[in-house]
C-alpha positions in Angstrom: 103.1 -117.3 -3.5 103.8 -120.4 -5.0 107.5 -121.2 -5.3 108.6 -124.5 -6.7 111.0 -126.5 -9.2 110.7 -128.1 -12.4 112.8 -129.9 -14.6 112.5 -129.7 -18.3 111.4 -133.2 -19.3 110.9 -132.6 -23.1 111.0 -129.8 -25.6 108.2 -129.8 -28.5 108.7 -127.0 -31.0 107.1 -123.9 -29.0 106.3 -125.9 -26.1 108.5 -127.7 -23.1 106.8 -130.1 -21.0 107.8 -129.5 -17.0 108.0 -132.1 -14.4 107.5 -130.9 -10.6 110.4 -132.0 -8.5 108.5 -132.6 -5.5 105.3 -134.3 -7.4 107.4 -136.9 -9.8 104.0 -138.8 -9.9 101.8 -135.6 -11.2 100.9 -134.8 -15.1 103.7 -132.9 -17.0 102.9 -129.3 -17.0 103.0 -127.9 -21.2 104.3 -124.0 -20.9 105.0 -121.9 -23.9 108.7 -121.6 -24.6 108.2 -117.8 -24.9 107.8 -117.8 -20.8 110.9 -119.8 -20.4 114.5 -118.6 -20.3 116.0 -119.4 -23.9 118.9 -121.3 -23.3 116.8 -124.2 -21.5 117.8 -127.8 -22.7 116.0 -131.0 -21.6 117.2 -131.7 -18.3 117.6 -128.2 -17.3 116.1 -127.2 -13.7 113.8 -124.3 -13.2 112.9 -122.2 -10.2 109.3 -120.7 -10.3 108.8 -118.2 -8.4 106.5 -114.5 -8.5 105.3 -116.1 -12.1 108.6 -116.2 -13.5 111.0 -119.2 -14.5 114.6 -119.3 -13.7 117.5 -121.4 -14.2 119.0 -123.4 -11.4 122.6 -123.7 -11.5 
């Protein structure tokens, strides 16, 4: 199973642009905000595991 960390780079309406922490030069991943925790802001760190996103504190 894929397990990785993302940083919310930008929020644009119903979508958030995520940058993978271990691949900083990779293209941003556009993700529907409905799939993300509602309290995210730009700069929030997320853990993706088991097809779910969770805020890392």
